[in-house]
C-alpha positions in Angstrom: 2.7 94.9 80.9 2.6 96.5 84.0 3.9 93.0 85.2 6.7 93.8 82.7 7.7 96.7 84.4 7.6 95.8 87.5 9.8 92.5 87.0 12.1 94.8 85.1 12.4 97.7 87.7 12.7 94.7 90.6 15.9 93.2 88.7 17.3 96.7 88.3 17.2 97.6 91.3 19.0 93.9 92.4 21.9 94.2 89.7 22.3 98.0 90.6 25.5 97.3 93.0 27.0 94.7 90.2 30.1 95.6 88.1 29.5 96.2 84.5 30.3 93.1 82.3 33.6 93.2 80.6 33.3 95.3 77.0 35.9 94.3 74.9 39.2 92.4 74.4 41.3 95.0 76.3 39.4 93.9 79.7 39.2 90.0 78.7 43.3 90.3 78.1 43.7 92.1 81.7 41.4 89.7 83.6 43.6 87.0 81.5 47.0 88.5 82.4 45.6 89.1 86.3 44.6 85.0 86.6 48.1 84.1 85.0 50.3 86.3 87.3 48.0 84.7 90.4 49.2 81.2 88.8 52.7 82.1 88.5 53.2 83.4 91.9 51.4 80.0 93.6 53.9 77.6 91.4 56.8 80.1 92.8 55.1 80.0 96.5 54.9 76.0 96.1 58.4 75.6 94.4 60.3 77.7 97.2 58.7 76.2 100.2 60.9 73.0 100.3 64.1 74.9 99.3 63.3 76.9 102.5 62.5 74.3 104.6 65.6 72.5 103.8 67.7 75.5 104.7 65.8 75.9 108.2 66.7 72.5 108.4 70.5 72.7 107.3 70.5 76.1 109.6 69.2 74.4 112.8 71.0 70.7 112.7 73.1 70.1 115.7 76.9 70.3 114.7 79.8 68.3 116.2 81.1 70.1 119.2 84.6 71.7 118.7 87.3 69.1 119.0 90.1 70.1 121.7 93.2 71.1 120.2 96.2 70.8 122.8 99.3 72.7 121.8 102.6 70.7 122.4 105.5 72.8 122.3 108.1 71.7 120.1 111.5 71.7 120.5 113.3 74.2 118.0 117.2 73.6 118.7 118.6 76.2 117.2 121.4 75.5 114.8 125.0 76.3 114.9 124.4 77.6 110.9 121.6 77.6 108.5 122.2 76.5 104.6 119.6 79.6 103.6 120.6 82.0 105.9 123.1 83.3 102.8 120.4 85.3 101.5 117.7 84.5 104.8 114.8 83.1 102.8 113.7 80.6 105.0 114.4 81.9 108.7 116.2 84.6 110.7 116.6 88.2 110.2 116.2 89.3 105.9 119.3 90.0 104.9 117.7 92.5 102.4 116.3 94.2 105.6 119.3 95.0 106.8 120.9 96.4 103.6 117.8 98.4 103.1 118.1 99.6 107.0 121.7 100.8 106.3 121.4 102.4 103.2 118.7 104.4 104.4 120.4 105.7 107.2 123.6 106.2 105.6 124.7 110.2 105.4 124.6 111.9 101.9 128.1 111.3 100.1 128.3 107.5 101.6 126.6 104.9 99.9 127.0 101.2 99.5 128.7 99.7 96.6 126.9 96.7 94.6 126.6 93.5 96.7 128.6 90.3 96.1 126.8 87.1 95.4 128.3 85.2 98.5 127.1 88.4 100.8 125.6 86.6 103.9 125.4 86.9 108.0 128.7 85.6 109.4 129.3 84.1 112.9 127.9 86.2 115.9 125.5 88.0 113.7 127.8 90.2 111.2 127.3 91.2 108.3 130.1 92.7 106.3 128.9 95.3 103.2 131.3 97.2 100.8 130.9 100.8 100.5 130.8 102.6 97.3 133.9 105.0 98.6 136.3 102.4 99.2 136.1 100.4 102.2 133.6 98.2 104.2 130.9 98.3 106.9 130.7 95.8 109.3 127.1 95.5 110.9 126.6 93.2 113.9 123.0 92.1 115.4 123.4 89.9 118.4 122.1 89.7 122.2 119.5 92.5 121.6 121.8 95.2 120.0 123.2 96.3 117.2 126.3 98.3 115.9 128.3 99.5 113.1 131.8 99.8 112.5 133.5 101.2 109.8 136.3 103.9 109.1 134.0 106.3 106.6 131.0 107.9 109.3 131.4 109.5 112.2 130.7 108.1 115.9 127.0 109.4 115.4 126.5 108.8 112.2 127.6 105.1 112.6 125.1 105.1 115.9 122.2 106.2 113.7 122.8 103.5 110.8 123.1 101.0 114.0 120.0 102.0 115.4 118.3 101.9 111.6 119.5 98.3 111.5 117.8 97.6 115.1 114.4 99.2 114.5 114.5 97.0 111.0 115.1 93.8 113.0 112.8 94.5 115.9 110.1 95.7 113.3 110.8 91.9 111.5 109.9 90.4 115.0 113.6 90.1 116.6 114.5 86.7 115.1 117.6 85.0 115.3 120.5 85.9 113.7 121.6 82.7 111.9 125.0 82.5 110.1 125.5 81.2 106.6 127.4 77.7 106.2 130.6 78.7 105.3 130.9 75.3 103.2 128.2 76.1 101.2 128.5 76.7 97.3 127.3 79.9 95.8 124.0 79.9 94.7 123.1 82.5 92.0 119.6 80.9 91.2 118.3 82.3 94.4 119.6 86.2 93.0 117.3 85.6 90.6 114.5 84.8 92.7 
């Protein structure tokens, strides 16, 4: 018996540092969850490896050198008139910008009347606007300057309105003012746009 006790004490000394054996279903379930999570992580890493390798290959793939682009100056002959100039939808100083600049610069008591459908830039960069109190106001935008001629404004008020038109013209990039085609028909469909 003494030998059995010696063997048991020797075995107890050998397994003293070993963890306890699993006890119960909670411990077994916890170990199974850890094993499953390790397996999912390994599968995910294996699946992402080709994707990352493909992304790196695309990132370092040599691209074609940028093409040399030579800009060629295109001749732009300025026409004597523009068929779209009546409303200035396509080119030139927009009619609406000029009208808004004049309307904003008029003194109290002086206002614009309802604008006619055939309103457009005339030859020499002129625009004739009707006034609500009667009469007209002629705006001229040409050769880098603006002017307003009317009997309803004092010279100081006319200069202030002309300066407002020039400021709007400069803000639009000072495009050329093209007169509308005198032979063109009215386009009421443009007013609806």
